[in-house]
MMTF fields as JSON, N, C-alpha, C and O atoms, coordinates in Angstrom:
{
  "mmtfVersion": "1.0.0",
  "mmtfProducer": "UNKNOWN",
  "numBonds": 319,
  "numAtoms": 320,
  "numGroups": 80,
  "numChains": 1,
  "numModels": 1,
  "chainsPerModel": [1],
  "groupsPerChain": [80],
  "chainIdList": ["A"],
  "bondAtomList": [4, 2, 8, 6, 12, 10, 16, 14, 20, 18, 24, 22, 28, 26, 32, 30, 36, 34, 40, 38, 44, 42, 48, 46, 52, 50, 56, 54, 60, 58, 64, 62, 68, 66, 72, 70, 76, 74, 80, 78, 84, 82, 88, 86, 92, 90, 96, 94, 100, 98, 104, 102, 108, 106, 112, 110, 116, 114, 120, 118, 124, 122, 128, 126, 132, 130, 136, 134, 140, 138, 144, 142, 148, 146, 152, 150, 156, 154, 160, 158, 164, 162, 168, 166, 172, 170, 176, 174, 180, 178, 184, 182, 188, 186, 192, 190, 196, 194, 200, 198, 204, 202, 208, 206, 212, 210, 216, 214, 220, 218, 224, 222, 228, 226, 232, 230, 236, 234, 240, 238, 244, 242, 248, 246, 252, 250, 256, 254, 260, 258, 264, 262, 268, 266, 272, 270, 276, 274, 280, 278, 284, 282, 288, 286, 292, 290, 296, 294, 300, 298, 304, 302, 308, 306, 312, 310, 316, 314],
  "bondOrderList": [1, 1, 1, 1, 1, 1, 1, 1, 1, 1, 1, 1, 1, 1, 1, 1, 1, 1, 1, 1, 1, 1, 1, 1, 1, 1, 1, 1, 1, 1, 1, 1, 1, 1, 1, 1, 1, 1, 1, 1, 1, 1, 1, 1, 1, 1, 1, 1, 1, 1, 1, 1, 1, 1, 1, 1, 1, 1, 1, 1, 1, 1, 1, 1, 1, 1, 1, 1, 1, 1, 1, 1, 1, 1, 1, 1, 1, 1, 1],
  "groupList": [{"groupName": "MET", "atomNameList": ["N", "CA", "C", "O"], "elementList": ["N", "C", "C", "O"], "formalChargeList": [0, 0, 0, 0], "bondAtomList": [1, 0, 2, 1, 3, 2], "bondOrderList": [1, 1, 2], "singleLetterCode": "M", "chemCompType": "L-PEPTIDE LINKING"}, {"groupName": "PHE", "atomNameList": ["N", "CA", "C", "O"], "elementList": ["N", "C", "C", "O"], "formalChargeList": [0, 0, 0, 0], "bondAtomList": [1, 0, 2, 1, 3, 2], "bondOrderList": [1, 1, 2], "singleLetterCode": "F", "chemCompType": "L-PEPTIDE LINKING"}, {"groupName": "ALA", "atomNameList": ["N", "CA", "C", "O"], "elementList": ["N", "C", "C", "O"], "formalChargeList": [0, 0, 0, 0], "bondAtomList": [1, 0, 2, 1, 3, 2], "bondOrderList": [1, 1, 2], "singleLetterCode": "A", "chemCompType": "L-PEPTIDE LINKING"}, {"groupName": "ASP", "atomNameList": ["N", "CA", "C", "O"], "elementList": ["N", "C", "C", "O"], "formalChargeList": [0, 0, 0, 0], "bondAtomList": [1, 0, 2, 1, 3, 2], "bondOrderList": [1, 1, 2], "singleLetterCode": "D", "chemCompType": "L-PEPTIDE LINKING"}, {"groupName": "SER", "atomNameList": ["N", "CA", "C", "O"], "elementList": ["N", "C", "C", "O"], "formalChargeList": [0, 0, 0, 0], "bondAtomList": [1, 0, 2, 1, 3, 2], "bondOrderList": [1, 1, 2], "singleLetterCode": "S", "chemCompType": "L-PEPTIDE LINKING"}, {"groupName": "ARG", "atomNameList": ["N", "CA", "C", "O"], "elementList": ["N", "C", "C", "O"], "formalChargeList": [0, 0, 0, 0], "bondAtomList": [1, 0, 2, 1, 3, 2], "bondOrderList": [1, 1, 2], "singleLetterCode": "R", "chemCompType": "L-PEPTIDE LINKING"}, {"groupName": "GLU", "atomNameList": ["N", "CA", "C", "O"], "elementList": ["N", "C", "C", "O"], "formalChargeList": [0, 0, 0, 0], "bondAtomList": [1, 0, 2, 1, 3, 2], "bondOrderList": [1, 1, 2], "singleLetterCode": "E", "chemCompType": "L-PEPTIDE LINKING"}, {"groupName": "VAL", "atomNameList": ["N", "CA", "C", "O"], "elementList": ["N", "C", "C", "O"], "formalChargeList": [0, 0, 0, 0], "bondAtomList": [1, 0, 2, 1, 3, 2], "bondOrderList": [1, 1, 2], "singleLetterCode": "V", "chemCompType": "L-PEPTIDE LINKING"}, {"groupName": "ASN", "atomNameList": ["N", "CA", "C", "O"], "elementList": ["N", "C", "C", "O"], "formalChargeList": [0, 0, 0, 0], "bondAtomList": [1, 0, 2, 1, 3, 2], "bondOrderList": [1, 1, 2], "singleLetterCode": "N", "chemCompType": "L-PEPTIDE LINKING"}, {"groupName": "ILE", "atomNameList": ["N", "CA", "C", "O"], "elementList": ["N", "C", "C", "O"], "formalChargeList": [0, 0, 0, 0], "bondAtomList": [1, 0, 2, 1, 3, 2], "bondOrderList": [1, 1, 2], "singleLetterCode": "I", "chemCompType": "L-PEPTIDE LINKING"}, {"groupName": "GLN", "atomNameList": ["N", "CA", "C", "O"], "elementList": ["N", "C", "C", "O"], "formalChargeList": [0, 0, 0, 0], "bondAtomList": [1, 0, 2, 1, 3, 2], "bondOrderList": [1, 1, 2], "singleLetterCode": "Q", "chemCompType": "L-PEPTIDE LINKING"}, {"groupName": "TYR", "atomNameList": ["N", "CA", "C", "O"], "elementList": ["N", "C", "C", "O"], "formalChargeList": [0, 0, 0, 0], "bondAtomList": [1, 0, 2, 1, 3, 2], "bondOrderList": [1, 1, 2], "singleLetterCode": "Y", "chemCompType": "L-PEPTIDE LINKING"}, {"groupName": "LEU", "atomNameList": ["N", "CA", "C", "O"], "elementList": ["N", "C", "C", "O"], "formalChargeList": [0, 0, 0, 0], "bondAtomList": [1, 0, 2, 1, 3, 2], "bondOrderList": [1, 1, 2], "singleLetterCode": "L", "chemCompType": "L-PEPTIDE LINKING"}, {"groupName": "GLY", "atomNameList": ["N", "CA", "C", "O"], "elementList": ["N", "C", "C", "O"], "formalChargeList": [0, 0, 0, 0], "bondAtomList": [1, 0, 2, 1, 3, 2], "bondOrderList": [1, 1, 2], "singleLetterCode": "G", "chemCompType": "PEPTIDE LINKING"}, {"groupName": "PRO", "atomNameList": ["N", "CA", "C", "O"], "elementList": ["N", "C", "C", "O"], "formalChargeList": [0, 0, 0, 0], "bondAtomList": [1, 0, 2, 1, 3, 2], "bondOrderList": [1, 1, 2], "singleLetterCode": "P", "chemCompType": "L-PEPTIDE LINKING"}, {"groupName": "THR", "atomNameList": ["N", "CA", "C", "O"], "elementList": ["N", "C", "C", "O"], "formalChargeList": [0, 0, 0, 0], "bondAtomList": [1, 0, 2, 1, 3, 2], "bondOrderList": [1, 1, 2], "singleLetterCode": "T", "chemCompType": "L-PEPTIDE LINKING"}, {"groupName": "LYS", "atomNameList": ["N", "CA", "C", "O"], "elementList": ["N", "C", "C", "O"], "formalChargeList": [0, 0, 0, 0], "bondAtomList": [1, 0, 2, 1, 3, 2], "bondOrderList": [1, 1, 2], "singleLetterCode": "K", "chemCompType": "L-PEPTIDE LINKING"}, {"groupName": "TRP", "atomNameList": ["N", "CA", "C", "O"], "elementList": ["N", "C", "C", "O"], "formalChargeList": [0, 0, 0, 0], "bondAtomList": [1, 0, 2, 1, 3, 2], "bondOrderList": [1, 1, 2], "singleLetterCode": "W", "chemCompType": "L-PEPTIDE LINKING"}],
  "groupTypeList": [0, 1, 0, 2, 2, 3, 4, 5, 6, 7, 0, 8, 9, 5, 10, 2, 4, 10, 11, 12, 13, 7, 4, 14, 3, 15, 12, 11, 16, 11, 7, 15, 6, 6, 16, 9, 14, 2, 1, 16, 12, 13, 8, 5, 17, 16, 1, 16, 16, 15, 9, 12, 3, 10, 17, 0, 6, 10, 16, 4, 15, 0, 8, 0, 4, 13, 2, 16, 16, 16, 14, 16, 13, 2, 16, 15, 2, 13, 2, 5],
  "groupIdList": [1, 2, 3, 4, 5, 6, 7, 8, 9, 10, 11, 12, 13, 14, 15, 16, 17, 18, 19, 20, 21, 22, 23, 24, 25, 26, 27, 28, 29, 30, 31, 32, 33, 34, 35, 36, 37, 38, 39, 40, 41, 42, 43, 44, 45, 46, 47, 48, 49, 50, 51, 52, 53, 54, 55, 56, 57, 58, 59, 60, 61, 62, 63, 64, 65, 66, 67, 68, 69, 70, 71, 72, 73, 74, 75, 76, 77, 78, 79, 80],
  "secStructList": [7, 2, 2, 2, 2, 2, 2, 2, 2, 3, 3, 7, 2, 2, 2, 2, 2, 2, 2, 2, 6, 1, 7, 2, 2, 2, 2, 2, 2, 2, 2, 2, 6, 6, 7, 1, 7, 7, 3, 3, 3, 6, 6, 3, 3, 3, 3, 3, 2, 2, 2, 2, 2, 2, 2, 2, 2, 2, 2, 2, 2, 2, 2, 2, 2, 2, 6, 6, 6, 6, 6, 2, 2, 2, 2, 2, 2, 2, 6, 7],
  "xCoordList": [-20.855, -20.514, -21.008, -20.268, -22.252, -22.809, -21.998, -21.769, -21.562, -20.788, -19.483, -19.082, -18.818, -17.545, -17.749, -16.971, -18.777, -19.055, -19.449, -19.039, -20.238, -20.7, -19.542, -19.507, -18.593, -17.483, -16.592, -15.939, -16.547, -15.762, -16.493, -15.858, -17.801, -18.59, -18.562, -18.461, -18.65, -18.633, -17.317, -17.005, -16.553, -15.22, -15.156, -15.877, -14.277, -14.015, -12.922, -12.443, -12.542, -11.579, -10.234, -9.618, -9.781, -8.496, -8.545, -7.646, -9.6, -9.743, -9.876, -9.269, -10.67, -10.875, -9.593, -9.303, -8.83, -7.575, -6.593, -5.885, -6.545, -5.685, -6.18, -5.383, -7.482, -8.074, -7.772, -7.473, -7.851, -7.636, -6.163, -5.793, -5.335, -3.913, -3.561, -2.618, -4.326, -4.04, -3.987, -4.465, -3.413, -3.35, -4.733, -5.559, -4.981, -6.253, -6.465, -7.592, -5.409, -5.526, -6.004, -6.865, -5.441, -5.858, -7.315, -8.076, -7.7, -9.08, -10.046, -11.107, -9.692, -10.516, -10.68, -11.775, -9.603, -9.652, -10.617, -11.444, -10.512, -11.405, -12.863, -13.746, -13.113, -14.484, -15.051, -16.181, -14.264, -14.766, -14.944, -15.781, -14.167, -14.313, -15.347, -15.553, -15.987, -17.006, -16.47, -17.182, -15.222, -14.607, -14.773, -14.513, -15.202, -15.311, -16.596, -16.957, -17.292, -18.557, -18.343, -17.577, -19.014, -18.94, -20.212, -20.976, -20.426, -21.57, -21.165, -20.215, -21.897, -21.605, -22.541, -23.749, -21.954, -22.716, -22.337, -21.236, -23.261, -22.906, -21.981, -22.329, -20.803, -19.856, -18.653, -17.614, -18.793, -17.691, -18.018, -19.133, -17.03, -17.196, -17.11, -16.274, -17.984, -18.01, -18.003, -18.463, -17.477, -17.33, -17.845, -17.445, -18.725, -19.254, -18.388, -18.214, -17.855, -16.899, -17.465, -16.779, -18.69, -19.265, -19.39, -19.196, -19.712, -19.819, -18.439, -18.287, -17.428, -16.057, -15.59, -14.934, -15.923, -15.539, -16.187, -15.537, -17.459, -18.159, -17.534, -17.345, -17.217, -16.609, -15.25, -14.939, -14.44, -13.119, -13.251, -12.481, -14.216, -14.446, -14.839, -14.349, -15.725, -16.157, -14.986, -14.814, -14.185, -13.035, -11.998, -11.429, -11.746, -10.736, -11.214, -10.405, -12.508, -13.064, -12.958, -12.617, -13.25, -13.144, -11.7, -11.437, -10.76, -9.349, -8.841, -8.021, -9.317, -8.867, -9.389, -8.677, -10.611, -11.157, -10.501, -10.406, -10.046, -9.387, -7.894, -7.218, -7.362, -5.914, -5.378, -4.223, -6.2, -5.757, -5.513, -4.694, -6.226, -6.098, -4.915, -4.447, -4.424, -3.383, -2.039, -1.448, -1.515, -0.158, 0.019, 0.824, -0.695, -0.471, 0.934, 1.597, 1.38, 2.723, 3.791, 4.841, 3.524, 4.485, 4.648, 5.746, 3.552, 3.626, 4.514, 5.364, 4.318, 5.096, 6.563, 7.448, 6.825, 8.201, 8.883, 10.073, 8.145, 8.725, 8.754, 9.336, 8.137, 8.038, 9.303, 9.386, 10.271, 11.503, 12.219, 13.278],
  "yCoordList": [-58.582, -59.873, -59.983, -60.423, -59.586, -59.687, -58.874, -59.323, -57.695, -56.835, -57.5, -57.386, -58.188, -58.834, -59.933, -60.041, -60.739, -61.808, -61.21, -61.704, -60.154, -59.511, -58.864, -58.909, -58.263, -57.589, -58.588, -58.221, -59.825, -60.848, -61.342, -61.748, -61.311, -61.8, -60.808, -61.214, -59.523, -58.501, -57.741, -57.149, -57.773, -57.18, -55.973, -55.892, -55.04, -53.913, -54.331, -55.465, -53.43, -53.757, -54.204, -55.137, -53.549, -53.897, -55.295, -56.11, -55.557, -56.862, -57.975, -59.037, -57.728, -58.737, -58.98, -60.116, -57.934, -58.11, -58.947, -59.786, -58.729, -59.541, -60.99, -61.925, -61.165, -62.501, -63.281, -64.474, -62.595, -63.247, -63.29, -64.029, -62.503, -62.495, -61.71, -62.052, -60.653, -59.769, -58.335, -58.045, -57.452, -56.051, -55.406, -55.858, -54.353, -53.634, -53.127, -53.145, -52.677, -52.198, -53.306, -53.081, -54.498, -55.643, -55.982, -56.272, -55.944, -56.26, -55.233, -55.605, -53.953, -52.925, -53.234, -53.107, -53.635, -53.959, -55.119, -55.055, -56.174, -57.328, -56.934, -57.418, -56.055, -55.618, -54.835, -55.073, -53.902, -53.086, -53.91, -53.577, -54.977, -55.873, -56.973, -57.856, -56.907, -57.877, -59.302, -60.239, -59.465, -60.786, -61.411, -62.601, -60.618, -61.09, -60.539, -59.393, -61.328, -60.857, -59.8, -60.011, -58.69, -57.597, -56.774, -56.896, -55.945, -55.041, -53.715, -53.637, -52.687, -51.367, -51.064, -51.293, -50.545, -50.055, -48.585, -48.245, -47.715, -46.304, -46.201, -46.644, -45.62, -45.53, -46.453, -46.275, -47.43, -48.345, -49.772, -50.254, -50.436, -51.832, -52.709, -52.492, -53.698, -54.662, -56.066, -56.298, -56.986, -58.375, -59.273, -59.136, -60.185, -61.116, -62.377, -63.005, -62.734, -63.829, -65.137, -65.836, -65.469, -66.735, -66.74, -67.779, -65.595, -65.497, -65.629, -66.298, -64.989, -65.123, -66.573, -67.071, -67.248, -68.651, -69.514, -70.385, -69.27, -70.005, -69.711, -70.615, -68.446, -68.03, -68.708, -69.199, -68.731, -69.371, -70.873, -71.454, -71.495, -72.932, -73.215, -74.164, -72.387, -72.546, -72.347, -73.123, -71.319, -71.036, -72.147, -72.536, -72.662, -73.723, -75.002, -75.743, -75.269, -76.441, -76.277, -77.228, -75.068, -74.803, -74.932, -75.502, -74.406, -74.471, -75.899, -76.254, -76.716, -78.108, -78.879, -79.719, -78.603, -79.304, -78.809, -79.555, -77.549, -76.991, -77.235, -76.856, -77.862, -78.064, -78.979, -78.846, -79.894, -80.818, -80.082, -80.511, -78.98, -78.232, -77.268, -76.848, -76.91, -75.891, -76.261, -75.4, -77.463, -77.733, -77.7, -78.469, -76.847, -76.707, -76.173, -76.612, -75.232, -74.683, -75.743, -75.703, -76.686, -77.759, -78.659, -79.142, -78.883, -79.724, -79.073, -79.736, -77.782, -77.107, -77.01, -77.1, -76.831, -76.727, -78.092, -78.17, -79.159, -80.499, -81.107, -82.175, -80.448, -81.007, -80.78, -81.253, -80.083, -79.793, -81.011, -80.944],
  "zCoordList": [22.969, 22.371, 20.928, 20.048, 20.689, 19.342, 18.355, 17.231, 18.745, 17.847, 17.428, 16.27, 18.339, 18.027, 16.986, 16.038, 17.155, 16.195, 14.849, 13.798, 14.885, 13.667, 12.914, 11.684, 13.632, 12.963, 12.239, 11.262, 12.684, 11.987, 10.745, 9.772, 10.77, 9.633, 8.475, 7.317, 8.769, 7.727, 7.84, 8.874, 6.747, 6.765, 5.836, 4.842, 6.184, 5.293, 4.305, 4.344, 3.44, 2.383, 2.962, 2.447, 4.016, 4.627, 5.251, 5.044, 6.01, 6.655, 5.616, 5.755, 4.581, 3.54, 2.753, 2.378, 2.501, 1.764, 2.581, 2.024, 3.882, 4.749, 4.77, 4.688, 4.878, 4.922, 3.638, 3.684, 2.499, 1.212, 0.795, -0.117, 1.463, 1.148, -0.106, -0.82, -0.367, -1.506, -0.992, 0.105, -1.773, -1.358, -1.49, -2.283, -0.711, -0.855, -2.279, -2.774, -2.941, -4.325, -5.26, -6.11, -5.098, -5.911, -5.638, -6.561, -4.374, -4.011, -4.607, -5.107, -4.561, -5.211, -6.696, -7.243, -7.337, -8.761, -9.01, -9.92, -8.207, -8.36, -8.156, -8.865, -7.187, -6.907, -8.082, -8.507, -8.605, -9.716, -10.988, -11.828, -11.138, -12.286, -12.021, -12.854, -10.861, -10.439, -10.435, -10.795, -10.03, -9.954, -8.575, -8.395, -7.607, -6.23, -5.616, -5.884, -4.803, -4.228, -3.135, -2.194, -3.274, -2.3, -2.396, -3.354, -1.406, -1.448, -0.827, -0.049, -1.182, -0.64, 0.514, 0.442, 1.576, 2.711, 2.815, 3.251, 2.41, 2.253, 1.054, -0.041, 1.253, 0.14, 0.35, -0.285, 1.232, 1.544, 1.126, 1.327, 0.544, 0.165, 1.403, 2.28, 1.46, 2.56, 1.981, 0.863, 2.755, 2.333, 3.437, 4.593, 3.089, 4.073, 4.056, 3.011, 5.205, 5.293, 4.733, 3.987, 5.081, 4.602, 3.078, 2.447, 2.484, 1.024, 0.387, -0.635, 0.992, 0.474, 0.561, -0.354, 1.654, 1.811, 0.725, 0.148, 0.454, -0.605, -1.966, -2.779, -2.205, -3.471, -3.659, -4.745, -2.592, -2.68, -2.916, -3.681, -2.268, -2.462, -3.904, -4.516, -4.442, -5.834, -6.792, -7.732, -6.559, -7.431, -7.351, -8.371, -6.153, -6.017, -6.69, -7.249, -6.646, -7.318, -8.823, -9.528, -9.331, -10.766, -11.229, -12.287, -10.443, -10.808, -10.832, -11.679, -9.914, -9.876, -11.091, -11.642, -11.506, -12.672, -13.955, -14.929, -13.965, -15.133, -15.148, -16.104, -14.106, -13.994, -15.101, -15.507, -15.585, -16.634, -17.954, -18.767, -18.159, -19.405, -19.385, -20.444, -18.2, -18.088, -18.706, -19.358, -18.553, -19.043, -20.556, -21.082, -21.276, -22.715, -22.99, -23.93, -22.175, -22.313, -22.118, -22.76, -21.238, -20.962, -22.186, -22.463, -22.918, -24.121, -25.175, -25.77, -25.405, -26.446, -26.042, -26.893, -24.761, -24.295, -24.377, -24.683, -24.108, -24.139, -25.521, -25.716, -26.485, -27.849, -28.669, -29.802, -28.136, -28.874, -29.23, -29.854]
}
């Protein structure tokens, strides 16, 4: 039982990519650019689900606060 719960908490690159909805290649890129929290266990990247959830919550909050600044393109397009 403990192993099953533990395997859901710590994910490999394939599991994390499915969880996040990105390809494994994209996830590798984010990891190497230090854009996403991960750690190495041996020579394999691992992702802790609770940390990913916190990271996504933080990113979604940042994106929502920055949403007011994004429509700069809309102003220039509508200024014609």
